[in-house]
N, C-alpha and C positions, 0 to 999 in steps of 0.2 A: 047182811051187805061191806062189798070190799074195804078196809082204809082206806083209805088216801098216801098214794105216794110221790106225793111231794110236799117239798115243803116253799115253805114261799117268805125272798129276805128280796127289798125291793131297793135299786140301785136309780141315778139319778138318771140319767141313759137308758139301761138297758133294764130290764128284770129277769133275776138270771133265781132259777131256782133245785136246790138236788135232785133228783130221782133215783129211786129210792127199785135202781132194778138186778138184775140182774146174780142176786145176794150180798152188791156193795151199794152203794149209795154215788151218782152221778150229777155232773151237772147237765144241768135242763133251761139250751137258751133262748131265751125270747128273743127272736127278730121279728121286725115291723118295717116291710116293707112294702111302701107303694105303689108299686107294678102284682105286688099280687094281688094273684084274685077267690083262694083259698088257699087254707089249710096242708100245713109239710113238713112235714117228723123226716128228720137222720140221722141219723148215728155219723160225728168225725173222727173218718178213721185214725186218723193222729193224737188223737189222746179222746175217746170214751165223748165226747158229751153225746150229748142225745138237747140237739137241734129243734125248736120251731116254729116255723115259720107260720106269719103270721100277715094277710095284709093290714094296710095302717088304724081302721076304724074295727075293725075284731076286738070284739069284749072276750077279756081274759079269764075269766071265768070259765065259759066254755069252752075257752079252745086247752082246760089242763083237765073233762071231764074227756073231752076230745081224744088225748093223749092216757088219761088214764086204758081211757076202753078200748086201747093200741099198744096195752101190756104184754100185746103175746111176740107183738111185732119189733119190738124193742129189747126186750131179751133175748129174739133172736138173732135183731144185731151190733149186740153187744153179746154174745157167744160165740163171733164170726170173727174179732178184735185181731189185731197179731195178741201176742205171748209179752210179757213182759223183759229185755232186758238185761236184769240187775245188772251190772261192774261190778264182779265180787273175786276172790282169791281164785287163786283154776278153773272160773270162766275165762273166757273169750267173749273178745269184740272185734268187729269187722272191723276192718284196714283196711280199703283197697280191693274190696272186696273178698277178704279170706280174714280169716279169721285168726286173731293174736291171743294168745296162751297170755293170762294175768299173772305173771310169775310175782309175787306178791311177797318182802322175804322180809320182813322185821327190819334187821342187824341193817340191811342195808341205806340207804342214803333218799334224802323225796324223790329225789332228779330221775324221774323217767329213760329208762333210757330202751332204744330198739333192738334186741337183737332178729333175729332171723325165726323169727312164725315163733318173736314172744316181745311184752313191753313186760322187763325185769326192772326194779324198785324200789323202796321200803320206806319205812316214815309209821304217823300210828295210820291206825287198818283202820276206823269214820271220815277221811277226808282222801279211799278208792279210789269210791269213784271222781270225783269230783279233780283228781291228781289224769287221772287216764283223759279225762271229757275233756282239759287245759293242754295236757299234748295235741290228743285232735284236733285241738279248735291249729295252735300254733302250728301242727301239718297242713290245713284247709288251708288258714291266711296266707301257708308261704310257697306253697305248691298252685292254690288258685290264681295267686299276683300274678308269678310266671305265668301258666297257661296265659291266662290271659292279655296279659301284655305282649306274646309270641304270637297269637294269631292273629292280634290286633293288628302288629308288624304284615301281616300275612291280607289281611286285609283292608292295610293302608288308609287306617283311622288313630286319631288316637284316644288315649277312657283315663279320664279324670280318674278318678281312685279308686281302689276292690275293698272292697272293704266284705264280710264274711256279718252273717247274724247266725238269729232261731226261728226264720219265720212260719206260720203254722201252714203257708197259701201256698208258697210262689218253690221254689228250687233257686233262681235266680232275675233278678229283678236291673233294668237294665236305663236310667233317667236321660231328657232330652241335657242333662248337662256333661253329660259324657261316665253317672259317677254306675256305676255295674256292681250291687250286690248279690254276692252267694248267701245260699245255706250254709255252715262249716257239714252238716250231715254227710254232704255226697264226696265230705277224703273220703266216707266207710261204706260207697257204691264200689263197683267197678269206675277203675281206670276211662272206661269209651264210655259210659256214660256221665261223665265227672266231661270230660274235654267234649260231649258232647252239648251237654249248656251252657262250655264256654260260649260254643261255637255259637249257637243262639243269642250266647247275648252281644255277643260284638259283634251280630250280625245285623244287630237292631243299632245297632250305627249309623248305621247304611240305611230301614231300613225300620221306621218306628216305626213296624203292622207286622200283620205275617199273610201278606202280599205274598207270587208263585215266587217275585221275585227276588226277596228276602226270605223261606227257604230253597231259593235255587240257592243262592249266598249261603244260610248255611247248610249244607250241604257240602259245595263248598271245601267252604272251612274243614271245614272236620272229613275230609278228603272220602266218608261210607255214607253209607243212608242213618240217617239222621234218629232213625223210624224204629228201628231198634232200641234204642236208650229210650226212646218215649216208650216203649211197649217193659222197658224191665222196671221204671219208675213206677206203672202203673200199678204193675205185678208185685213188686217186692219195695214202693220206696217209705207207704206208709210203717212197713216196718222196723223204717230208720228211726222215724220217733218216738219210736217203744228204749232203746239201745236208749243206757241209764237209767229205766227207772223202776223203782225197786228196791234199786242200791239201798 
């Protein structure tokens, strides 16, 4: 009999399990859905979490046995995940769709300086990744703020506040109050992908839906077909969530 591949820890709002698949432990998240009619396994391409979705009243133990029986499928799905992209000296980080060399020189100051094709800085080696990510977030905040305001003027609308975060599921969101929030990781994508996301969120200031009128406005604000940017995010977007992992 094969040993169990899960370890159980319970919290008040959900069950979190560690799933030992693919040669390393991965979090197995239990999600109960009142609308679900059957069990479903999935692997989140953003962080490698193995997710077991269950009907609201499904018993946990049989569900775990069912997940155990699908060990092979989980291994295969984990093998398809993007590779970790640690931020290390001599490596690179994507910026607006192009790689920037990480040129770390210990004798230099901590301040990250952007030169053609590279980021140059010094300081402690243990904070290389965090300083590069801080620089990327600053570029994202400034660029997305500017582009959002510019496109909002074209749309004839106002935007209350522009902010960045690191959401798992969305590249951007727009609230009814006019606040727009983006994933800072958009700064690593090509500029046309970023601007397409901005046009999409600004268009929500006029249409809080995804109606034909909304899509027509988003395309008008962008000045080109946003389907190309959407396809890029579907194809390459998950890899952006792995930049900085393993540093």
